C-alpha positions in Angstrom: -148.9 99.3 -27.4 -149.4 101.7 -30.2 -152.1 101.2 -32.9 -152.9 103.0 -36.1 -156.7 103.5 -36.4 -158.2 104.1 -39.8 -161.7 105.6 -39.6 -164.1 105.4 -42.5 -167.8 106.4 -43.1 -170.1 103.7 -44.3 -173.3 103.9 -46.3 -175.4 104.4 -43.2 -173.3 107.4 -42.2 -171.7 105.6 -39.3 -168.0 105.5 -38.4 -166.2 102.2 -39.0 -162.7 101.8 -37.4 -160.0 99.4 -38.4 -156.9 99.1 -36.1 -153.4 98.0 -37.0 -150.9 97.1 -34.3 -147.3 98.3 -34.3 -147.5 100.8 -37.2 -144.3 101.8 -38.9 -143.0 105.0 -37.4 -142.6 107.8 -38.0 -146.0 107.6 -39.7 -146.3 108.9 -43.2 -149.6 110.7 -43.6 -149.5 110.6 -47.4 -148.9 106.8 -47.4 -151.8 106.3 -44.9 -154.2 108.4 -47.1 -153.1 106.6 -50.2 -153.7 103.2 -48.5 -157.1 104.3 -47.2 -158.1 105.5 -50.7 -157.0 102.2 -52.1 -159.2 100.4 -49.5 -162.2 102.5 -50.7 -161.4 102.0 -54.4 -161.0 98.2 -54.1 -164.2 97.8 -51.9 -161.9 95.8 -49.6 -164.1 95.9 -46.5 -167.8 96.2 -45.7 -169.7 96.7 -42.5 -173.1 96.2 -41.0 -174.1 99.6 -42.3 -173.0 98.8 -45.8 -169.9 99.5 -47.9 -167.3 102.1 -46.9 -167.9 105.3 -48.8 -165.5 108.0 -47.3 -162.3 108.5 -45.4 -163.0 110.2 -42.0 -159.6 110.2 -40.2 -156.6 108.3 -39.0 -154.8 108.4 -35.7 -152.2 106.8 -33.5 -153.6 105.5 -30.2 -151.4 104.4 -27.4 -152.6 102.4 -24.5 -150.7 102.1 -21.2 -151.5 99.4 -18.7 -150.1 99.4 -15.2 -150.5 96.4 -13.1 -151.4 96.9 -9.4 -149.7 94.6 -6.9 -152.2 93.6 -4.3 -151.1 92.8 -0.8 
């Protein structure tokens, strides 16, 4: 499963990560940045360390799980 992780900095200087499953691909970096800027402008989210104050990064994360058959 692939996820889009949006990383922000909060008022305490800590990193806050929001994950979105099944992002539209190929990803559009300009659209992602615009969405993250809008999240900051609208004060959409907050965290234990206060409001989000800056964009840190965005990334696609893929997790692979392989079941092991036990005898």
